[in-house]
C-alpha positions in Angstrom: 0.0 0.0 0.0 2.8 2.4 0.8 4.4 1.9 -2.5 1.2 2.6 -4.3 0.7 5.8 -2.3 4.2 7.0 -3.1 4.0 5.9 -6.8 0.8 7.9 -7.1 2.3 10.9 -5.5 5.3 10.7 -7.8 3.0 10.5 -10.8 1.0 13.5 -9.7 4.2 15.5 -9.2 5.3 14.6 -12.8 1.9 15.7 -14.1 2.6 19.2 -12.9 6.1 19.2 -14.4 4.8 18.4 -17.8 3.0 21.8 -18.5 3.9 23.0 -21.8 5.5 26.4 -22.5 4.9 28.4 -25.6 8.2 30.3 -26.0 8.4 29.7 -29.6 5.4 31.7 -30.4 7.0 35.0 -29.8 9.1 37.0 -32.3 13.0 36.6 -32.2 13.8 39.9 -30.5 12.2 38.6 -27.4 14.7 35.8 -27.2 16.4 36.8 -24.0 13.2 37.4 -22.2 11.9 33.8 -23.4 14.9 32.3 -22.5 14.9 33.7 -18.8 11.2 32.8 -18.6 12.0 29.3 -19.9 14.6 28.8 -17.2 12.4 29.9 -14.5 9.6 27.7 -15.7 12.1 24.7 -15.9 13.6 25.5 -12.5 10.0 25.7 -10.9 9.1 22.3 -12.5 12.3 20.6 -11.3 11.8 22.2 -7.8 8.3 20.9 -7.8 8.9 17.5 -8.6 11.8 17.2 -5.9 9.5 19.0 -3.3 6.6 16.6 -4.0 9.0 13.5 -3.8 10.5 14.8 -0.5 7.2 16.1 0.9 5.6 12.7 0.1 8.2 10.9 2.0 8.1 13.2 5.0 4.3 13.0 5.0 4.4 9.3 4.8 6.8 9.0 7.6 4.9 11.3 9.8 1.6 9.6 9.3 3.0 6.1 9.3 2.1 5.4 5.7 -1.4 6.9 5.7 -2.5 8.1 2.3 -3.8 11.5 3.5 -0.6 12.5 5.0 1.4 11.5 2.1 -0.5 13.3 -0.5 -0.8 16.3 1.9 2.9 16.3 2.3 3.6 15.8 -1.5 1.3 18.7 -2.3 2.9 21.1 0.2 6.2 20.0 -0.9 5.5 20.6 -4.7 4.3 24.2 -3.9 7.3 24.9 -1.6 9.8 23.5 -4.1 8.3 25.4 -7.1 8.4 28.8 -5.3 12.0 28.2 -3.9 13.4 27.1 -7.3 11.7 29.8 -9.2 13.0 32.4 -6.8 16.6 31.3 -7.0 16.7 31.7 -10.6 18.5 35.0 -11.7 18.5 36.1 -15.4 
């Protein structure tokens, strides 16, 4: 049961990271802006996945493998990881 919950939390976190970016739809003179935007998006996605995994593990450990604590920890970790990673990207 614990592996099923952790696997579902991982899949949910990866679903957040697969959001598409439309950087190619802008003219070329916005290249620098789009590159910076892409870097922040990418950093946020990586941070969200890492945060979801870490939060899911911590939530599972605190609630002894209960699904509610695992999912709550994964969600909070994903939001925190996204915010921290986006804030640390400097362009």
